[in-house]
Biopython code that builds the backbone (N, CA, C, O; Angstrom):
import numpy as np
from Bio.PDB.StructureBuilder import StructureBuilder

atoms = [
    (1, "MET", "N", (122.904, 85.908, -75.072)),
    (1, "MET", "CA", (122.496, 86.729, -76.200)),
    (1, "MET", "C", (123.752, 87.291, -76.859)),
    (1, "MET", "O", (124.624, 87.817, -76.168)),
    (2, "PRO", "N", (123.858, 87.187, -78.195)),
    (2, "PRO", "CA", (125.073, 87.676, -78.860)),
    (2, "PRO", "C", (125.142, 89.201, -78.828)),
    (2, "PRO", "O", (124.127, 89.897, -78.854)),
    (3, "SER", "N", (126.360, 89.681, -78.772)),
    (3, "SER", "CA", (126.533, 91.131, -78.828)),
    (3, "SER", "C", (126.429, 91.576, -80.285)),
    (3, "SER", "O", (126.440, 90.747, -81.195)),
    (4, "LEU", "N", (126.330, 92.869, -80.497)),
    (4, "LEU", "CA", (126.178, 93.387, -81.856)),
    (4, "LEU", "C", (127.349, 93.015, -82.746)),
    (4, "LEU", "O", (127.173, 92.866, -83.955)),
    (5, "GLY", "N", (128.525, 92.862, -82.188)),
    (5, "GLY", "CA", (129.693, 92.488, -82.971)),
    (5, "GLY", "C", (129.650, 91.045, -83.438)),
    (5, "GLY", "O", (130.349, 90.687, -84.386)),
    (6, "GLN", "N", (128.847, 90.211, -82.797)),
    (6, "GLN", "CA", (128.771, 88.793, -83.139)),
    (6, "GLN", "C", (127.653, 88.462, -84.122)),
    (6, "GLN", "O", (127.570, 87.326, -84.589)),
    (7, "LEU", "N", (126.800, 89.416, -84.446)),
    (7, "LEU", "CA", (125.692, 89.152, -85.364)),
    (7, "LEU", "C", (126.212, 88.959, -86.783)),
    (7, "LEU", "O", (127.142, 89.641, -87.214)),
    (8, "LYS", "N", (125.605, 88.027, -87.499)),
    (8, "LYS", "CA", (125.995, 87.777, -88.887)),
    (8, "LYS", "C", (125.359, 88.832, -89.791)),
    (8, "LYS", "O", (124.216, 89.227, -89.560)),
    (9, "PRO", "N", (126.070, 89.288, -90.803)),
    (9, "PRO", "CA", (125.464, 90.258, -91.721)),
    (9, "PRO", "C", (124.353, 89.598, -92.534)),
    (9, "PRO", "O", (124.397, 88.398, -92.806)),
    (10, "SER", "N", (123.369, 90.388, -92.913)),
    (10, "SER", "CA", (122.251, 89.887, -93.703)),
    (10, "SER", "C", (122.713, 89.555, -95.114)),
    (10, "SER", "O", (123.491, 90.296, -95.716)),
    (11, "ARG", "N", (122.222, 88.427, -95.637)),
    (11, "ARG", "CA", (122.550, 88.040, -97.012)),
    (11, "ARG", "C", (121.485, 88.516, -97.988)),
    (11, "ARG", "O", (121.585, 88.255, -99.187)),
    (12, "LYS", "N", (120.482, 89.201, -97.499)),
    (12, "LYS", "CA", (119.376, 89.638, -98.354)),
    (12, "LYS", "C", (119.707, 90.897, -99.144)),
    (12, "LYS", "O", (119.025, 91.208, -100.120)),
    (13, "GLY", "N", (120.712, 91.603, -98.750)),
    (13, "GLY", "CA", (121.037, 92.839, -99.440)),
    (13, "GLY", "C", (120.247, 94.001, -98.874)),
    (13, "GLY", "O", (119.548, 93.873, -97.868)),
    (14, "MET", "N", (120.373, 95.123, -99.534)),
    (14, "MET", "CA", (119.702, 96.342, -99.084)),
    (14, "MET", "C", (118.215, 96.289, -99.451)),
    (14, "MET", "O", (117.846, 95.716, -100.476)),
    (15, "PRO", "N", (117.363, 96.888, -98.612)),
    (15, "PRO", "CA", (115.942, 96.932, -98.957)),
    (15, "PRO", "C", (115.722, 97.851, -100.150)),
    (15, "PRO", "O", (116.559, 98.710, -100.428)),
    (16, "PRO", "N", (114.588, 97.682, -100.874)),
    (16, "PRO", "CA", (114.330, 98.553, -102.024)),
    (16, "PRO", "C", (114.123, 99.995, -101.573)),
    (16, "PRO", "O", (113.697, 100.257, -100.448)),
    (17, "LYS", "N", (114.432, 100.917, -102.470)),
    (17, "LYS", "CA", (114.212, 102.330, -102.191)),
    (17, "LYS", "C", (112.708, 102.591, -102.163)),
    (17, "LYS", "O", (111.950, 101.904, -102.848)),
    (18, "PRO", "N", (112.267, 103.583, -101.376)),
    (18, "PRO", "CA", (110.825, 103.850, -101.293)),
    (18, "PRO", "C", (110.167, 104.081, -102.650)),
    (18, "PRO", "O", (109.026, 103.665, -102.849)),
    (19, "GLN", "N", (110.849, 104.728, -103.584)),
    (19, "GLN", "CA", (110.244, 104.982, -104.884)),
    (19, "GLN", "C", (110.101, 103.703, -105.710)),
    (19, "GLN", "O", (109.359, 103.697, -106.692)),
    (20, "GLU", "N", (110.794, 102.613, -105.338)),
    (20, "GLU", "CA", (110.685, 101.343, -106.050)),
    (20, "GLU", "C", (109.525, 100.494, -105.537)),
    (20, "GLU", "O", (109.183, 99.487, -106.156)),
    (21, "THR", "N", (108.924, 100.879, -104.430)),
    (21, "THR", "CA", (107.846, 100.078, -103.843)),
    (21, "THR", "C", (106.465, 100.661, -104.099)),
    (21, "THR", "O", (105.480, 100.188, -103.533)),
    (22, "ILE", "N", (106.382, 101.671, -104.936)),
    (22, "ILE", "CA", (105.082, 102.274, -105.249)),
    (22, "ILE", "C", (104.237, 101.256, -106.018)),
    (22, "ILE", "O", (104.725, 100.608, -106.944)),
    (23, "ASN", "N", (102.982, 101.124, -105.631)),
    (23, "ASN", "CA", (102.000, 100.234, -106.266)),
    (23, "ASN", "C", (102.322, 98.751, -106.117)),
    (23, "ASN", "O", (101.858, 97.949, -106.927)),
    (24, "ASN", "N", (103.101, 98.362, -105.111)),
    (24, "ASN", "CA", (103.379, 96.949, -104.947)),
    (24, "ASN", "C", (102.276, 96.228, -104.171)),
    (24, "ASN", "O", (102.325, 95.008, -104.012)),
    (25, "LEU", "N", (101.296, 96.966, -103.696)),
    (25, "LEU", "CA", (100.183, 96.354, -102.972)),
    (25, "LEU", "C", (98.866, 96.513, -103.722)),
    (25, "LEU", "O", (97.804, 96.230, -103.167)),
    (26, "SER", "N", (98.920, 96.955, -104.956)),
    (26, "SER", "CA", (97.683, 97.159, -105.710)),
    (26, "SER", "C", (97.088, 95.825, -106.136)),
    (26, "SER", "O", (97.801, 94.836, -106.305)),
    (27, "ARG", "N", (95.793, 95.813, -106.304)),
    (27, "ARG", "CA", (95.080, 94.617, -106.739)),
    (27, "ARG", "C", (94.862, 94.682, -108.239)),
    (27, "ARG", "O", (94.844, 95.769, -108.816)),
    (28, "PRO", "N", (94.698, 93.538, -108.872)),
    (28, "PRO", "CA", (94.392, 93.561, -110.303)),
    (28, "PRO", "C", (93.005, 94.153, -110.525)),
    (28, "PRO", "O", (92.166, 94.102, -109.626)),
    (29, "PRO", "N", (92.753, 94.705, -111.691)),
    (29, "PRO", "CA", (91.423, 95.278, -111.961)),
    (29, "PRO", "C", (90.340, 94.201, -111.900)),
    (29, "PRO", "O", (90.604, 93.021, -112.127)),
    (30, "ALA", "N", (89.136, 94.625, -111.593)),
    (30, "ALA", "CA", (88.002, 93.694, -111.512)),
    (30, "ALA", "C", (87.833, 92.971, -112.840)),
    (30, "ALA", "O", (87.896, 93.591, -113.902)),
    (31, "GLY", "N", (87.622, 91.681, -112.782)),
    (31, "GLY", "CA", (87.429, 90.884, -113.985)),
    (31, "GLY", "C", (88.712, 90.367, -114.600)),
    (31, "GLY", "O", (88.673, 89.546, -115.516)),
    (32, "ALA", "N", (89.845, 90.832, -114.112)),
    (32, "ALA", "CA", (91.133, 90.361, -114.649)),
    (32, "ALA", "C", (91.439, 88.978, -114.085)),
    (32, "ALA", "O", (91.003, 88.637, -112.985)),
    (33, "LYS", "N", (92.172, 88.205, -114.826)),
    (33, "LYS", "CA", (92.563, 86.869, -114.374)),
    (33, "LYS", "C", (93.955, 86.939, -113.765)),
    (33, "LYS", "O", (94.818, 87.674, -114.244)),
    (34, "VAL", "N", (94.164, 86.164, -112.703)),
    (34, "VAL", "CA", (95.466, 86.077, -112.052)),
    (34, "VAL", "C", (95.915, 84.630, -112.057)),
    (34, "VAL", "O", (95.092, 83.721, -112.175)),
    (35, "LYS", "N", (97.199, 84.412, -111.931)),
    (35, "LYS", "CA", (97.746, 83.061, -111.964)),
    (35, "LYS", "C", (97.573, 82.380, -110.611)),
    (35, "LYS", "O", (97.569, 83.032, -109.566)),
    (36, "ILE", "N", (97.429, 81.054, -110.651)),
    (36, "ILE", "CA", (97.394, 80.227, -109.454)),
    (36, "ILE", "C", (98.284, 79.022, -109.741)),
    (36, "ILE", "O", (98.267, 78.474, -110.843)),
    (37, "GLN", "N", (99.047, 78.622, -108.756)),
    (37, "GLN", "CA", (99.947, 77.490, -108.954)),
    (37, "GLN", "C", (99.470, 76.330, -108.090)),
    (37, "GLN", "O", (99.288, 76.478, -106.881)),
    (38, "LEU", "N", (99.269, 75.182, -108.715)),
    (38, "LEU", "CA", (98.806, 73.983, -108.019)),
    (38, "LEU", "C", (99.776, 72.849, -108.255)),
    (38, "LEU", "O", (100.430, 72.783, -109.295)),
    (39, "THR", "N", (99.865, 71.965, -107.295)),
    (39, "THR", "CA", (100.637, 70.745, -107.462)),
    (39, "THR", "C", (99.654, 69.587, -107.341)),
    (39, "THR", "O", (99.097, 69.333, -106.273)),
    (40, "ILE", "N", (99.454, 68.890, -108.460)),
    (40, "ILE", "CA", (98.504, 67.783, -108.471)),
    (40, "ILE", "C", (99.141, 66.577, -109.156)),
    (40, "ILE", "O", (100.196, 66.684, -109.782)),
    (41, "ASP", "N", (98.493, 65.455, -109.028)),
    (41, "ASP", "CA", (98.941, 64.213, -109.644)),
    (41, "ASP", "C", (98.927, 64.373, -111.167)),
    (41, "ASP", "O", (97.967, 64.920, -111.709)),
    (42, "PRO", "N", (99.950, 63.917, -111.859)),
    (42, "PRO", "CA", (100.001, 64.059, -113.310)),
    (42, "PRO", "C", (98.806, 63.427, -114.033)),
    (42, "PRO", "O", (98.353, 63.946, -115.052)),
    (43, "GLU", "N", (98.301, 62.313, -113.508)),
    (43, "GLU", "CA", (97.147, 61.671, -114.141)),
    (43, "GLU", "C", (95.896, 62.534, -114.025)),
    (43, "GLU", "O", (95.102, 62.605, -114.963)),
    (44, "ILE", "N", (95.717, 63.189, -112.881)),
    (44, "ILE", "CA", (94.565, 64.077, -112.707)),
    (44, "ILE", "C", (94.698, 65.277, -113.636)),
    (44, "ILE", "O", (93.709, 65.725, -114.216)),
    (45, "LYS", "N", (95.910, 65.799, -113.782)),
    (45, "LYS", "CA", (96.139, 66.921, -114.690)),
    (45, "LYS", "C", (95.768, 66.539, -116.118)),
    (45, "LYS", "O", (95.112, 67.311, -116.817)),
    (46, "ALA", "N", (96.181, 65.365, -116.551)),
    (46, "ALA", "CA", (95.869, 64.911, -117.905)),
    (46, "ALA", "C", (94.362, 64.739, -118.087)),
    (46, "ALA", "O", (93.815, 65.120, -119.122)),
    (47, "GLU", "N", (93.692, 64.168, -117.089)),
    (47, "GLU", "CA", (92.239, 63.999, -117.158)),
    (47, "GLU", "C", (91.532, 65.351, -117.196)),
    (47, "GLU", "O", (90.561, 65.534, -117.931)),
    (48, "PHE", "N", (92.029, 66.296, -116.398)),
    (48, "PHE", "CA", (91.443, 67.630, -116.349)),
    (48, "PHE", "C", (91.581, 68.325, -117.695)),
    (48, "PHE", "O", (90.632, 68.943, -118.177)),
    (49, "GLU", "N", (92.759, 68.228, -118.303)),
    (49, "GLU", "CA", (92.981, 68.821, -119.618)),
    (49, "GLU", "C", (92.100, 68.178, -120.680)),
    (49, "GLU", "O", (91.545, 68.867, -121.537)),
    (50, "THR", "N", (91.973, 66.855, -120.622)),
    (50, "THR", "CA", (91.123, 66.145, -121.571)),
    (50, "THR", "C", (89.666, 66.564, -121.412)),
    (50, "THR", "O", (88.965, 66.783, -122.399)),
    (51, "GLU", "N", (89.219, 66.672, -120.173)),
    (51, "GLU", "CA", (87.834, 67.079, -119.906)),
    (51, "GLU", "C", (87.574, 68.489, -120.413)),
    (51, "GLU", "O", (86.519, 68.756, -120.988)),
    (52, "ALA", "N", (88.511, 69.382, -120.209)),
    (52, "ALA", "CA", (88.344, 70.760, -120.703)),
    (52, "ALA", "C", (88.249, 70.770, -122.221)),
    (52, "ALA", "O", (87.433, 71.498, -122.787)),
    (53, "PHE", "N", (89.073, 69.973, -122.882)),
    (53, "PHE", "CA", (89.076, 69.936, -124.347)),
    (53, "PHE", "C", (87.793, 69.322, -124.891)),
    (53, "PHE", "O", (87.212, 69.836, -125.847)),
    (54, "THR", "N", (87.353, 68.222, -124.284)),
    (54, "THR", "CA", (86.163, 67.533, -124.792)),
    (54, "THR", "C", (84.865, 68.240, -124.398)),
    (54, "THR", "O", (83.808, 67.930, -124.947)),
    (55, "SER", "N", (84.926, 69.175, -123.464)),
    (55, "SER", "CA", (83.730, 69.921, -123.050)),
    (55, "SER", "C", (83.626, 71.245, -123.794)),
    (55, "SER", "O", (83.328, 72.279, -123.196)),
    (56, "GLY", "N", (83.868, 71.210, -125.073)),
    (56, "GLY", "CA", (83.721, 72.415, -125.869)),
    (56, "GLY", "C", (84.989, 73.232, -125.974)),
    (56, "GLY", "O", (84.938, 74.444, -126.182)),
    (57, "ARG", "N", (86.130, 72.574, -125.830)),
    (57, "ARG", "CA", (87.434, 73.243, -125.959)),
    (57, "ARG", "C", (87.549, 74.475, -125.079)),
    (57, "ARG", "O", (88.010, 75.526, -125.523)),
    (58, "MET", "N", (87.125, 74.340, -123.823)),
    (58, "MET", "CA", (87.212, 75.469, -122.905)),
    (58, "MET", "C", (88.618, 75.569, -122.311)),
    (58, "MET", "O", (89.372, 74.596, -122.299)),
    (59, "GLU", "N", (88.947, 76.744, -121.829)),
    (59, "GLU", "CA", (90.223, 76.967, -121.165)),
    (59, "GLU", "C", (90.234, 76.217, -119.837)),
    (59, "GLU", "O", (89.180, 75.989, -119.244)),
    (60, "LEU", "N", (91.416, 75.835, -119.370)),
    (60, "LEU", "CA", (91.531, 75.151, -118.084)),
    (60, "LEU", "C", (90.997, 76.034, -116.962)),
    (60, "LEU", "O", (90.375, 75.538, -116.022)),
    (61, "SER", "N", (91.240, 77.342, -117.057)),
    (61, "SER", "CA", (90.766, 78.246, -116.012)),
    (61, "SER", "C", (89.232, 78.272, -115.957)),
    (61, "SER", "O", (88.650, 78.378, -114.878)),
    (62, "GLU", "N", (88.588, 78.176, -117.116)),
    (62, "GLU", "CA", (87.128, 78.172, -117.158)),
    (62, "GLU", "C", (86.570, 76.910, -116.496)),
    (62, "GLU", "O", (85.610, 76.977, -115.727)),
    (63, "LEU", "N", (87.176, 75.764, -116.799)),
    (63, "LEU", "CA", (86.741, 74.520, -116.157)),
    (63, "LEU", "C", (87.003, 74.567, -114.656)),
    (63, "LEU", "O", (86.174, 74.114, -113.866)),
    (64, "PHE", "N", (88.142, 75.108, -114.262)),
    (64, "PHE", "CA", (88.461, 75.234, -112.835)),
    (64, "PHE", "C", (87.397, 76.076, -112.131)),
    (64, "PHE", "O", (86.934, 75.712, -111.050)),
    (65, "GLU", "N", (87.004, 77.205, -112.741)),
    (65, "GLU", "CA", (85.978, 78.065, -112.154)),
    (65, "GLU", "C", (84.648, 77.335, -112.031)),
    (65, "GLU", "O", (83.967, 77.456, -111.013)),
    (66, "LYS", "N", (84.270, 76.577, -113.062)),
    (66, "LYS", "CA", (83.002, 75.835, -113.025)),
    (66, "LYS", "C", (83.018, 74.780, -111.918)),
    (66, "LYS", "O", (82.040, 74.623, -111.187)),
    (67, "VAL", "N", (84.114, 74.072, -111.805)),
    (67, "VAL", "CA", (84.232, 73.045, -110.757)),
    (67, "VAL", "C", (84.179, 73.696, -109.381)),
    (67, "VAL", "O", (83.529, 73.182, -108.471)),
    (68, "TYR", "N", (84.862, 74.827, -109.227)),
    (68, "TYR", "CA", (84.873, 75.526, -107.943)),
    (68, "TYR", "C", (83.482, 76.024, -107.575)),
    (68, "TYR", "O", (83.052, 75.873, -106.432)),
    (69, "ARG", "N", (82.772, 76.620, -108.542)),
    (69, "ARG", "CA", (81.401, 77.103, -108.280)),
    (69, "ARG", "C", (80.481, 75.941, -107.899)),
    (69, "ARG", "O", (79.662, 76.068, -106.989)),
    (70, "PHE", "N", (80.617, 74.805, -108.598)),
    (70, "PHE", "CA", (79.817, 73.627, -108.275)),
    (70, "PHE", "C", (80.108, 73.162, -106.850)),
    (70, "PHE", "O", (79.194, 72.842, -106.090)),
    (71, "TRP", "N", (81.393, 73.128, -106.501)),
    (71, "TRP", "CA", (81.781, 72.694, -105.152)),
    (71, "TRP", "C", (81.223, 73.633, -104.092)),
    (71, "TRP", "O", (80.757, 73.185, -103.044)),
    (72, "GLN", "N", (81.270, 74.956, -104.365)),
    (72, "GLN", "CA", (80.732, 75.920, -103.415)),
    (72, "GLN", "C", (79.256, 75.685, -103.148)),
    (72, "GLN", "O", (78.806, 75.775, -102.005)),
    (73, "GLN", "N", (78.502, 75.383, -104.195)),
    (73, "GLN", "CA", (77.056, 75.202, -104.052)),
    (73, "GLN", "C", (76.702, 73.894, -103.347)),
    (73, "GLN", "O", (75.646, 73.802, -102.720)),
    (74, "HIS", "N", (77.562, 72.886, -103.440)),
    (74, "HIS", "CA", (77.219, 71.574, -102.919)),
    (74, "HIS", "C", (77.991, 71.130, -101.682)),
    (74, "HIS", "O", (77.803, 70.011, -101.206)),
    (75, "LYS", "N", (78.853, 71.990, -101.160)),
    (75, "LYS", "CA", (79.574, 71.589, -99.951)),
    (75, "LYS", "C", (78.633, 71.656, -98.754)),
    (75, "LYS", "O", (77.643, 72.387, -98.770)),
    (76, "SER", "N", (78.946, 70.905, -97.743)),
    (76, "SER", "CA", (78.042, 70.859, -96.571)),
    (76, "SER", "C", (78.247, 72.024, -95.670)),
    (76, "SER", "O", (77.573, 72.138, -94.646)),
]
sb = StructureBuilder()
sb.init_structure("model")
sb.init_model(0)
sb.init_chain("A")
sb.init_seg("    ")
for serial, (resi, resn, name, xyz) in enumerate(atoms, 1):
    if name == "N":
        sb.init_residue(resn, " ", resi, " ")
    sb.init_atom(name, np.array(xyz, "f"), 0.0, 1.0, " ", f" {name:<3s}", serial, name[0])
structure = sb.get_structure()
């Protein structure tokens, strides 16, 4: 086990001051939209965007929600 003199200094820097961490655990208000990051095949992304546009010019998030709700109702 290394002695205290052999430990490498942290490269992360100093932790934030307590007054800088206020409200860092709060949730967004009910009904607010939050970002989600996905990595998918470019062809599926293009098809998804096309489907959203041709289905009444809906937002991608709206189509994502509809697909998710459908999946929830029909999963085994």
